[in-house]
C-alpha positions in Angstrom: -0.1 0.2 0.2 1.2 3.4 -1.0 0.0 6.6 1.0 0.6 9.9 -0.6 -1.4 13.5 0.4 -2.0 16.6 -1.4 -0.1 19.4 -0.5 -2.2 21.5 -2.6 -5.1 20.5 -0.5 -4.3 19.2 3.0 -5.0 22.2 5.2 -3.2 20.3 8.8 -6.4 19.3 10.4 -5.0 16.3 12.2 -8.1 14.0 11.6 -5.6 12.2 10.3 -4.0 11.8 12.5 -6.5 10.5 15.0 -7.8 7.9 13.1 -4.4 6.3 11.8 -2.0 7.9 14.5 0.9 5.0 13.4 0.4 6.7 9.3 0.1 10.4 10.1 1.5 12.7 12.8 1.3 16.4 13.2 5.1 18.0 13.9 5.9 20.4 16.4 4.7 23.1 13.8 1.3 21.6 13.4 2.4 20.4 10.2 1.1 17.1 8.8 3.5 14.5 8.1 3.5 11.0 6.9 4.6 7.8 6.4 4.0 6.7 2.4 4.7 3.1 2.9 2.9 1.4 5.8 2.3 -1.7 6.8 -0.8 -3.1 5.3 -1.9 -4.5 8.9 -3.1 -0.3 9.4 -5.0 -0.4 5.5 -8.5 -0.1 8.0 -6.9 2.9 9.9 -5.9 4.6 6.5 -9.0 4.4 4.9 -10.7 5.5 7.6 -8.2 8.4 7.7 -8.8 9.2 4.6 -12.8 9.2 4.9 -12.4 11.9 7.5 -10.2 13.7 5.6 -12.3 17.3 5.6 -10.1 18.0 2.3 -10.2 14.6 0.8 -6.5 15.0 0.2 -5.1 11.2 1.0 -5.0 9.0 -1.1 -4.7 4.9 -1.5 -2.9 3.4 -3.7 -2.1 -0.9 -3.7 
């Protein structure tokens, strides 16, 4: 699984970090950081993060 975030859409709301904290985190500056190649065991959490993203900026590829 590959995860990407469109930086032109992402508004750093942090909902993804709540849904999938092992994949998405907010740094000290309040900016999103993420693992672009998480373990497949995180798929359900990543899909939830993509669903709850207000900007719909998260994309998942197999």
